[in-house]
C-alpha positions as CSV (number, residue, x, y, z in Angstrom):
1,X,0.0,0.0,0.0
2,X,1.4,3.4,-0.9
3,X,0.0,6.7,0.3
4,X,1.2,9.7,-1.6
5,X,0.6,13.3,-0.3
6,X,1.5,16.3,-2.4
7,X,1.1,19.9,-1.2
8,X,2.3,23.1,-2.6
9,X,5.3,23.0,-0.2
10,X,6.3,19.4,-0.1
11,X,5.7,15.9,-1.4
12,X,6.1,12.6,0.3
13,X,5.1,9.0,0.1
14,X,4.4,6.4,2.8
15,X,5.0,2.7,1.8
16,X,3.2,0.2,4.0
17,X,3.0,-3.6,3.3
18,X,-0.6,-4.5,2.6
19,X,-0.2,-7.9,4.1
20,X,0.4,-6.4,7.6
21,X,-3.1,-4.9,7.6
22,X,-5.2,-7.1,5.4
23,X,-5.0,-10.4,7.1
24,X,-6.9,-12.5,9.6
25,X,-5.4,-10.7,12.6
26,X,-6.3,-7.3,11.1
27,X,-9.8,-8.6,10.5
28,X,-10.1,-9.6,14.1
29,X,-8.9,-6.3,15.4
30,X,-11.1,-4.4,13.0
31,X,-14.2,-6.4,14.0
32,X,-13.4,-5.7,17.7
33,X,-12.9,-2.0,17.2
34,X,-16.1,-1.5,15.2
35,X,-18.2,-3.6,17.6
36,X,-16.9,-1.8,20.7
37,X,-17.3,1.7,19.2
38,X,-20.9,1.4,18.1
39,X,-23.3,3.6,20.0
40,X,-20.5,6.0,21.1
41,X,-19.8,9.4,19.7
42,X,-17.1,7.9,17.4
43,X,-19.5,5.7,15.4
44,X,-23.2,6.4,15.7
45,X,-25.0,3.3,14.4
46,X,-28.3,1.8,15.6
47,X,-28.1,-0.2,18.8
48,X,-27.6,-3.9,18.2
49,X,-25.5,-3.4,15.0
50,X,-22.6,-5.9,15.0
51,X,-20.1,-6.7,12.3
52,X,-19.1,-10.3,11.9
53,X,-15.5,-11.4,11.6
54,X,-16.4,-13.3,8.4
55,X,-17.8,-10.1,6.8
56,X,-14.6,-8.2,7.5
57,X,-12.5,-11.2,6.1
58,X,-14.7,-11.1,3.0
59,X,-14.0,-7.3,2.7
60,X,-10.3,-7.8,3.1
61,X,-10.3,-10.5,0.5
62,X,-12.0,-8.1,-1.9
63,X,-9.4,-5.5,-1.2
64,X,-6.6,-7.9,-2.0
65,X,-8.4,-8.8,-5.3
66,X,-8.7,-5.0,-6.1
67,X,-4.9,-4.8,-5.9
68,X,-4.7,-6.8,-9.1
69,X,-7.7,-5.2,-10.8
70,X,-6.5,-1.6,-10.2
71,X,-2.8,-2.3,-11.0
72,X,-1.2,1.1,-11.6
73,X,-4.3,3.1,-10.7
74,X,-5.0,4.7,-7.3
75,X,-7.8,3.3,-5.2
76,X,-8.5,6.8,-3.8
77,X,-7.5,10.2,-5.2
78,X,-8.5,13.3,-3.3
79,X,-7.9,16.9,-4.6
80,X,-8.5,19.9,-2.4
81,X,-9.2,23.4,-3.4
82,X,-5.8,24.5,-2.2
83,X,-4.2,22.1,-4.7
84,X,-3.3,19.4,-2.1
85,X,-3.5,15.9,-3.4
86,X,-3.8,12.6,-1.5
87,X,-3.6,9.3,-3.4
88,X,-3.8,5.8,-2.1
89,X,-2.6,2.7,-4.0
90,X,-3.1,-0.8,-2.9
């Protein structure tokens, strides 16, 4: 995963291995964080909403597939009015 940030003053990139985040441990952590933060100010979702571990695993599997589909294209590209650009590649 590569995160590229370009501003008018400086440019830098952050390289992160995708396998560190998109794996079974990451899915377990993500599930626990989402389920513990529902109903608080951080994440306001109806009471009783729970995300299953298998749903998060399915999402992570799709993200890994997108890596091959979007080869060479950014997953997210955000341009601000000031000219700042943030792009994320998987």
